C-alpha positions as CSV (number, residue, x, y, z in Angstrom):
1,M,-0.3,-0.3,0.6
2,A,1.6,3.7,-1.1
3,A,0.5,6.7,1.0
4,R,-2.4,9.4,0.0
5,N,-0.2,11.9,-1.7
6,D,-2.4,14.8,-0.2
7,A,-2.7,12.6,3.3
8,F,-0.8,14.4,6.1
9,L,-0.3,11.5,8.1
10,S,-0.2,7.5,6.9
11,L,-0.1,4.6,8.6
12,L,1.1,1.5,6.1
13,S,0.1,-2.1,7.1
14,L,1.5,-1.8,10.7
15,T,2.7,-4.6,11.9
16,K,3.6,-5.3,15.7
17,S,3.9,-8.7,17.6
18,Y,5.3,-8.7,21.6
19,G,6.5,-13.1,21.9
20,A,3.4,-14.6,20.1
21,S,0.9,-12.3,20.8
22,L,0.0,-10.7,17.9
23,I,-0.8,-6.9,19.1
24,V,-1.3,-4.7,15.8
25,N,-2.6,-6.8,12.8
26,Q,-1.3,-4.8,9.4
27,L,-3.2,-1.7,10.4
28,S,-3.6,1.0,8.0
29,L,-4.7,4.6,8.1
30,E,-5.0,8.0,6.6
31,L,-5.2,11.4,8.1
32,D,-5.9,15.0,6.8
33,Q,-4.1,18.0,8.2
34,G,-5.5,19.6,10.9
35,E,-7.9,16.7,11.4
36,F,-8.6,15.2,15.1
37,V,-9.0,11.9,15.1
38,S,-9.6,9.4,17.7
39,L,-8.6,5.7,18.1
40,L,-11.4,4.0,20.1
41,G,-11.5,0.4,21.5
42,P,-11.1,-1.7,24.4
43,S,-8.7,-2.8,26.1
44,G,-5.7,-4.6,24.9
45,C,-7.1,-3.6,21.0
46,G,-4.1,-2.1,20.4
47,K,-4.2,1.7,20.1
48,T,-2.0,2.7,22.5
49,T,0.7,0.5,21.0
50,T,0.0,2.5,17.4
51,L,-0.1,5.8,19.1
52,R,3.5,4.9,20.5
53,M,5.1,3.8,17.0
54,I,3.7,6.8,15.3
55,A,5.7,8.8,18.2
56,G,8.2,6.7,17.7
57,F,8.6,4.0,21.5
58,V,8.4,1.4,20.0
59,N,9.2,0.0,16.7
60,P,7.2,-1.7,14.3
61,D,8.2,-5.3,12.9
62,S,6.7,-3.9,9.6
63,G,4.9,-1.2,7.6
64,E,6.0,2.6,7.2
65,I,4.7,5.9,8.8
66,H,4.8,9.0,7.2
67,L,4.1,12.3,8.6
68,G,3.9,15.4,6.0
69,G,5.3,13.6,3.1
70,H,8.0,12.0,4.7
71,R,8.6,8.6,5.9
72,I,9.5,8.9,10.2
73,D,8.9,5.4,11.5
74,T,13.3,5.1,10.5
75,K,13.9,8.5,12.4
76,P,14.4,8.9,16.4
77,T,11.5,10.1,18.2
78,D,13.2,13.6,18.3
79,Q,13.2,14.0,14.9
80,R,9.5,12.3,14.2
81,G,7.6,16.6,14.8
82,A,5.4,14.3,16.9
83,T,4.2,15.3,20.7
84,M,2.8,13.1,23.7
85,V,0.6,13.6,26.4
86,F,0.8,10.5,28.3
87,Q,-2.3,9.9,30.6
88,N,0.4,9.9,34.1
89,Y,0.9,13.4,32.3
90,A,4.8,12.9,33.4
91,L,5.5,16.4,34.4
92,F,9.1,17.4,36.3
93,P,8.5,17.7,39.6
94,H,11.3,19.6,40.8
95,M,10.5,22.4,38.0
96,T,8.2,24.7,38.2
97,V,5.1,25.5,35.7
98,Q,7.1,27.4,33.7
99,Q,10.4,25.6,33.5
100,N,7.7,22.3,32.4
101,V,6.7,23.7,29.2
102,A,9.8,25.6,28.3
103,F,11.6,22.2,28.5
104,G,11.1,21.4,25.0
105,L,12.0,24.5,23.5
106,R,15.2,24.5,25.4
107,M,16.2,21.0,23.9
108,Q,15.5,22.8,20.9
109,K,18.1,25.7,22.0
110,I,15.6,28.1,21.0
111,A,16.3,31.8,22.1
112,K,15.5,32.8,25.8
113,D,13.5,36.0,24.3
114,E,11.7,33.1,22.3
115,I,11.4,31.3,25.2
116,A,9.1,33.3,26.8
117,R,7.3,34.6,24.1
118,R,6.0,31.1,23.1
119,V,5.6,29.9,26.9
120,G,3.8,32.8,27.7
121,Q,1.8,31.9,24.4
122,V,0.3,28.4,25.1
123,L,0.1,28.7,29.2
124,E,-2.2,32.1,27.9
125,L,-4.2,29.1,25.7
126,V,-4.9,26.2,28.6
127,R,-5.5,29.1,30.9
128,L,-3.6,28.6,33.4
129,S,-1.1,32.5,33.2
130,G,-1.4,32.9,36.2
131,F,0.5,29.6,37.3
132,G,3.6,30.3,35.7
133,Q,6.0,30.0,39.3
134,R,4.0,26.9,40.8
135,Y,5.5,23.1,40.9
136,P,2.8,20.0,39.6
137,R,2.7,19.3,43.3
138,E,0.5,22.4,44.4
139,L,-1.9,22.4,41.2
140,S,-5.1,20.0,40.7
141,G,-5.3,17.0,38.0
142,G,-6.6,19.4,35.7
143,Q,-3.9,21.7,36.1
144,Q,-1.2,19.5,35.7
145,Q,-2.7,18.1,32.4
146,R,-3.0,21.3,30.8
147,V,0.5,22.2,31.7
148,A,1.5,18.4,30.2
149,L,-0.5,19.6,27.0
150,A,1.2,22.6,27.2
151,R,4.5,21.5,26.7
152,A,3.9,19.7,24.0
153,I,1.9,22.4,22.0
154,A,4.7,24.6,23.1
155,P,7.5,23.1,20.1
156,N,5.0,24.1,17.5
157,P,4.4,20.2,16.9
158,K,2.8,18.6,13.3
159,L,1.5,15.8,15.2
160,L,-0.2,15.9,19.1
161,L,-0.6,12.1,19.8
162,L,-2.7,12.0,24.1
163,D,-3.0,9.0,25.4
164,E,-5.8,8.7,27.0
165,P,-5.1,11.7,28.7
166,L,-8.2,12.2,30.5
167,S,-9.1,9.3,32.4
168,N,-7.2,9.9,35.7
169,L,-9.6,12.7,36.2
170,D,-13.2,12.7,37.6
171,A,-16.3,12.7,35.7
172,K,-17.2,16.7,35.7
173,L,-13.5,17.6,35.1
174,R,-13.2,15.1,31.7
175,K,-16.7,16.9,30.8
176,E,-14.8,20.4,30.6
177,L,-11.2,19.5,29.8
178,R,-12.8,17.7,26.6
179,R,-14.1,20.9,26.2
180,D,-10.4,22.5,26.5
181,L,-9.1,19.8,24.9
182,V,-11.6,20.8,21.3
183,E,-11.3,24.2,21.9
184,I,-7.1,24.7,22.3
185,H,-6.5,21.8,19.0
186,R,-9.2,24.5,17.1
187,T,-6.7,27.1,18.1
188,A,-3.5,25.8,17.4
189,G,-4.8,24.1,14.6
190,T,-2.6,20.6,15.3
191,T,-3.4,17.4,13.8
192,T,-4.0,15.6,17.1
193,V,-4.5,11.6,17.7
194,F,-6.1,10.8,21.0
195,V,-6.8,7.1,22.4
196,T,-9.4,6.7,24.2
197,H,-11.4,3.3,25.3
198,D,-14.6,6.0,26.4
199,L,-17.3,6.2,23.5
200,E,-18.5,9.3,24.6
201,E,-15.2,11.2,24.9
202,A,-14.3,10.0,21.3
203,F,-17.4,10.8,19.5
204,A,-17.9,14.4,20.9
205,M,-14.3,15.6,20.2
206,S,-13.3,13.9,17.1
207,D,-13.4,15.0,13.7
208,R,-13.1,11.3,12.9
209,V,-13.2,7.8,14.7
210,A,-11.2,5.2,14.1
211,V,-12.5,1.5,15.7
212,M,-10.2,-0.7,16.7
213,N,-10.6,-4.5,17.7
214,Q,-8.1,-6.9,18.1
215,G,-5.1,-4.9,16.0
216,H,-7.0,-3.9,13.5
217,I,-9.2,-1.2,12.1
218,E,-12.7,-2.3,11.8
219,Q,-14.6,1.5,10.5
220,F,-12.7,4.9,9.6
221,D,-15.5,7.2,9.6
222,R,-17.1,10.4,11.3
223,P,-19.5,9.7,14.7
224,A,-22.5,9.8,13.5
225,T,-22.3,7.6,10.6
226,I,-20.7,4.8,12.8
227,F,-23.6,5.3,15.2
228,M,-26.0,5.0,13.1
229,A,-24.5,2.8,10.6
230,P,-21.8,0.8,12.6
231,R,-20.8,-1.7,10.1
232,T,-19.5,-5.2,11.9
233,K,-21.4,-7.1,15.0
234,F,-18.7,-6.0,17.5
235,I,-19.4,-2.1,16.3
236,S,-22.3,-2.6,17.4
237,E,-22.5,-3.6,20.4
238,F,-19.0,-2.0,21.9
239,L,-21.8,1.0,20.8
240,G,-24.3,0.0,23.1
241,H,-26.4,-2.0,20.5
242,S,-26.6,-5.1,21.6
243,N,-29.8,-6.0,20.5
244,V,-28.4,-8.0,17.4
245,L,-30.8,-10.3,15.4
246,T,-30.7,-12.4,12.9
247,G,-33.3,-13.6,10.2
248,T,-33.6,-14.4,6.5
249,V,-34.4,-11.3,4.3
250,R,-38.1,-11.9,3.0
251,I,-40.6,-9.4,1.3
252,N,-44.1,-10.0,2.8
253,Q,-47.4,-9.5,1.3
254,A,-47.6,-5.8,2.3
255,G,-44.2,-5.1,0.4
256,Q,-42.2,-4.3,2.8
257,S,-38.7,-6.1,3.7
258,V,-38.9,-8.3,7.1
259,I,-37.3,-11.5,9.2
260,D,-38.9,-13.9,10.9
261,C,-38.5,-14.1,14.8
262,N,-39.8,-16.5,16.7
263,G,-43.1,-16.5,14.5
264,A,-43.2,-12.8,14.1
265,E,-42.1,-10.6,11.8
266,V,-39.7,-7.5,12.6
267,V,-39.9,-5.1,9.3
268,L,-36.6,-3.4,8.4
269,P,-35.7,-0.7,6.4
270,P,-35.5,-1.5,2.3
271,Q,-33.5,-4.4,1.8
272,Q,-31.2,-4.2,-1.7
273,S,-31.6,-8.1,-1.5
274,V,-33.5,-11.2,-0.1
275,N,-33.5,-14.9,1.2
276,I,-30.3,-13.7,2.4
277,T,-28.9,-14.1,6.2
278,K,-28.6,-11.0,8.0
279,R,-27.5,-9.8,10.8
280,F,-30.0,-6.4,12.2
281,A,-29.0,-4.4,15.0
282,I,-31.3,-2.7,17.6
283,P,-30.3,0.5,19.0
284,G,-31.5,0.3,22.7
285,H,-32.4,4.3,22.7
286,L,-34.3,4.1,20.0
287,I,-36.9,1.2,21.4
288,N,-39.9,3.1,23.2
289,V,-42.0,1.4,25.8
290,S,-45.7,1.8,26.5
291,T,-48.5,-0.1,27.9
292,A,-50.6,0.2,25.0
293,I,-50.2,-1.1,21.0
294,T,-48.4,1.8,19.2
295,G,-48.6,2.9,15.8
296,E,-44.8,1.9,14.5
297,E,-44.3,-0.3,11.9
298,N,-42.9,-2.6,14.7
299,C,-45.0,-3.1,18.2
300,F,-44.7,-6.6,19.9
301,P,-45.9,-7.6,23.9
302,A,-42.9,-7.6,26.0
303,R,-42.4,-8.4,30.2
304,I,-39.8,-6.0,31.7
305,Q,-37.2,-8.2,33.2
306,S,-35.4,-5.6,35.5
307,L,-35.3,-1.7,35.6
308,S,-32.1,0.3,36.7
309,Y,-32.3,4.3,37.3
310,V,-29.6,6.0,36.1
311,G,-30.7,9.5,36.2
312,A,-32.4,11.5,32.9
313,A,-32.7,7.8,32.1
314,I,-33.8,4.1,32.6
315,H,-32.0,0.9,31.4
316,C,-34.6,-2.5,30.8
317,D,-34.2,-5.6,30.4
318,L,-37.0,-7.0,28.1
319,M,-37.8,-10.2,27.6
320,V,-39.7,-9.6,23.6
321,L,-39.5,-12.1,20.5
322,G,-38.6,-14.6,22.6
323,R,-35.3,-13.1,23.7
324,V,-33.8,-10.7,26.2
325,L,-34.1,-7.0,24.8
326,H,-32.1,-3.9,26.5
327,A,-33.6,-0.4,26.0
328,T,-32.9,2.6,27.2
329,I,-36.2,4.9,27.7
330,P,-36.5,8.5,29.0
331,A,-37.2,8.9,33.0
332,T,-40.3,10.4,33.5
333,L,-43.9,10.6,35.4
334,E,-45.0,7.3,33.6
335,T,-42.0,5.2,32.8
336,L,-40.9,5.6,37.0
337,A,-44.4,3.9,37.7
338,L,-43.0,0.9,35.8
339,K,-42.0,-2.1,37.0
340,G,-40.4,-5.5,37.2
341,H,-42.5,-8.5,35.5
342,D,-45.3,-5.7,34.3
343,D,-46.5,-6.6,31.0
344,I,-45.9,-3.1,28.2
345,H,-45.8,-3.6,24.3
346,A,-42.3,-2.8,23.1
347,S,-42.5,-0.6,19.5
348,W,-39.0,0.8,17.3
349,R,-39.5,1.9,14.1
350,A,-38.2,0.1,11.1
351,S,-36.3,2.7,10.3
352,S,-34.4,2.3,13.0
353,V,-33.0,-1.3,12.6
354,I,-28.8,-0.7,11.3
355,T,-28.2,-3.7,8.9
356,L,-25.0,-5.2,9.3
357,G,-24.1,-7.3,6.8
358,E,-24.3,-11.1,5.9
359,D,-24.6,-13.8,8.9
């Protein structure tokens, strides 16, 4: 595979093993300049190893990495034009904030006046202008993360690599820093690769997301496209679309595409082919629960198996069509009155059913 001429970052058939364990398997990916891209997937899928290969901390067994039209996997880490923010921040405890941020610039032997200018600029960007003389121990976790980010972007890198930088923070602070990261990315314009296992984090921040599984990328697309049209069963389940039905597509008397499920017809979006067994996912947040029959194409008797109240929503396990389906419904006066073992109706639109592909 050759690098695309207009791609800013190209990963070409990267492979990495540790002993008998294949961690990254023929992984290829191309990014445009200025993009914010997330590598998303469960622990052990190879996302951090991929990031470390880009940075130069790990050597690939095979494959190539190109940045800005130049091959970089044969170059030392400090000559690649990429900087990395680690999960544990990796700040120097004996240095002030100002000294931490200036460290990379001093290594480049930049003039003192220019170092001072850049340090002031990036501290203002991360909203830490008055913290230059403090030490890391005098900062909160969120402030330490901002210092690590400022240190990474101070040298004006071509590429910014973020290895789960928000994972050590509480939920409220994570959301605040998530917004800050996006704003800093837009202001600095640095191409960014962000590693996370958090779906909400990746979707909220990224221009595009690469969903990884067992060392390779299963789908690389915009967040909305991945969520509404996952290509594989793994992605569907990783997104929380755990309601997967399998059946042979046919056309019923009303001219609708359907599959049979325990004697009932599940109406699908129009299908191009029939008499083929396919997998379909029903997103749990698109399943409605009601005590009455609804007018949606798919409406079936159901029994509540369990309920979990999680604030603005209720997670339900429903016995429907002879199997358990998971639904996430809004917490309203009506739904809060539901109890386990209540007999209700579960319904969803045909257009809500996602086609995963042939079985």
